[in-house]
C-alpha positions as CSV (number, residue, x, y, z in Angstrom):
1,M,31.0,15.8,-58.0
2,F,31.3,13.0,-55.8
3,N,34.1,15.0,-53.5
4,D,31.8,18.5,-53.4
5,Y,29.1,15.7,-51.8
6,H,31.6,13.5,-50.1
7,Y,33.0,16.8,-48.5
8,L,29.2,18.0,-47.4
9,A,28.9,14.1,-46.1
10,L,31.4,15.3,-43.4
11,R,30.6,18.6,-42.9
12,D,27.2,17.6,-42.1
13,R,28.9,14.8,-40.0
14,S,30.9,17.0,-38.3
15,L,27.4,19.2,-37.5
16,R,25.5,16.5,-36.3
17,E,27.9,15.4,-33.9
18,Q,29.3,19.0,-32.4
19,D,24.9,19.4,-32.1
20,L,24.9,16.5,-30.3
21,A,27.9,17.1,-28.2
22,E,26.5,20.8,-27.5
23,R,22.7,18.8,-26.6
24,V,24.7,16.1,-24.2
25,A,26.3,19.1,-22.5
26,E,23.2,21.0,-21.4
27,R,21.4,17.9,-20.2
28,R,23.9,16.9,-17.6
29,R,24.1,20.2,-16.7
30,Y,20.6,20.6,-16.0
31,A,21.0,16.8,-14.6
32,R,21.1,15.2,-11.5
33,P,24.1,14.9,-8.6
34,E,24.6,10.6,-9.3
35,R,25.0,10.6,-5.8
36,E,21.0,12.2,-5.7
37,P,17.8,9.7,-6.1
38,S,15.7,10.1,-8.0
39,L,12.8,12.1,-7.5
40,R,10.7,8.7,-8.2
41,A,12.9,7.1,-5.7
42,R,12.5,10.5,-3.2
43,L,8.8,10.9,-3.4
44,A,8.8,6.7,-3.4
45,R,10.0,7.3,-0.1
46,R,8.3,10.2,0.8
47,L,5.1,8.1,0.4
48,F,6.5,5.1,2.5
49,D,7.2,7.6,5.1
50,L,3.6,8.7,5.7
51,A,2.3,5.4,5.0
52,V,4.4,4.3,8.3
53,A,3.0,7.2,10.1
54,A,-0.6,6.6,9.3
55,E,-0.8,2.9,9.6
56,R,0.7,4.0,13.4
57,E,-2.1,6.3,14.5
58,E,-4.4,3.8,12.7
59,T,-3.1,1.5,15.4
60,W,-2.5,3.7,18.5
61,R,-6.4,4.5,17.2
62,V,-7.3,0.9,17.4
63,V,-5.9,0.5,20.9
64,W,-6.9,3.4,22.5
65,E,-11.1,2.5,21.3
66,R,-9.9,-1.2,22.7
67,L,-9.0,0.5,26.1
68,E,-11.7,3.0,26.4
69,A,-14.2,0.5,25.0
70,R,-12.2,-2.0,28.3
71,G,-13.1,1.0,30.1
72,R,-9.4,1.8,31.1
73,L,-10.0,5.4,30.3
């Protein structure tokens, strides 16, 4: 009886290990390459670039309005 239970437990363990190995391989296949930044990092950089561009535009508008107010344009 012990031998049957022990055999089933070992077999079950080997099946679980094999299943885990297959899942890990599948995740690695669809994962991003190590050298590329994550989606979150790419989005953060893009949002930062947009914020900088918007700030420049706002700064330019303020300068333009001041020049118009002084009658220099």
